[in-house]
C-alpha positions in Angstrom: 65.0 200.5 -109.5 65.1 198.8 -112.5 62.6 197.7 -115.7 62.7 194.4 -117.1 60.4 192.8 -119.8 57.8 190.2 -118.7 59.2 187.5 -121.2 63.1 188.3 -119.2 61.2 187.7 -115.8 60.2 183.8 -116.9 63.8 183.6 -117.3 65.3 185.3 -114.5 62.7 185.1 -111.7 64.7 183.3 -109.1 67.7 185.6 -109.6 65.1 188.7 -109.6 63.7 187.1 -106.1 67.5 187.1 -104.9 67.6 190.8 -105.6 64.3 191.7 -104.4 65.6 189.9 -101.0 68.8 192.0 -100.8 66.0 195.4 -101.2 66.2 195.5 -105.1 63.0 196.8 -107.1 61.9 195.8 -110.4 59.2 197.5 -113.0 58.0 194.8 -114.8 57.0 195.8 -118.7 54.8 194.2 -120.8 54.6 195.5 -124.7 56.9 198.3 -123.2 54.0 199.6 -120.7 54.9 199.2 -117.0 52.3 197.0 -115.7 53.7 195.4 -112.2 56.2 196.6 -109.5 58.1 193.6 -108.1 59.7 194.8 -104.1 60.0 193.4 -100.9 57.3 192.0 -98.8 55.7 194.0 -96.0 56.5 192.8 -92.6 53.8 190.8 -90.8 53.3 192.9 -88.0 53.5 196.8 -88.0 55.3 198.7 -84.9 54.0 202.1 -84.1 55.7 204.7 -82.2 55.2 205.5 -78.6 53.3 208.3 -78.2 52.5 208.4 -74.7 54.2 211.3 -73.9 52.3 213.4 -76.7 48.9 212.2 -75.4 50.0 213.0 -71.8 51.0 216.7 -73.0 47.7 217.5 -74.5 44.9 219.0 -72.4 41.9 216.8 -71.8 39.0 217.1 -74.0 35.9 219.2 -72.7 33.4 217.4 -75.0 33.2 213.9 -76.6 33.9 213.9 -80.5 30.5 213.3 -81.2 28.9 216.3 -79.7 32.2 218.2 -81.6 30.8 216.9 -84.9 27.0 217.7 -83.9 28.1 221.2 -83.1 30.1 221.7 -86.3 27.0 220.6 -88.2 24.6 222.1 -86.8 26.7 225.7 -87.5 27.1 225.0 -91.3 23.3 224.7 -91.7 21.5 227.4 -93.8 
């Protein structure tokens, strides 16, 4: 990760954007203090891993989540 002064960002923004596209990151300094981080944008979609085998291996639930929460709450009173 590279640090760069805000004044230099104005001069080198085009080159910085190319570098960010390649995976580099920049911390932008203002008056010597970090104020921003320039990183690659997040993808539009998130792909979650397939967890169907895990769900199939879990035992069946005997009570609903709301019943479990109510039971926990009632046990903690007084």
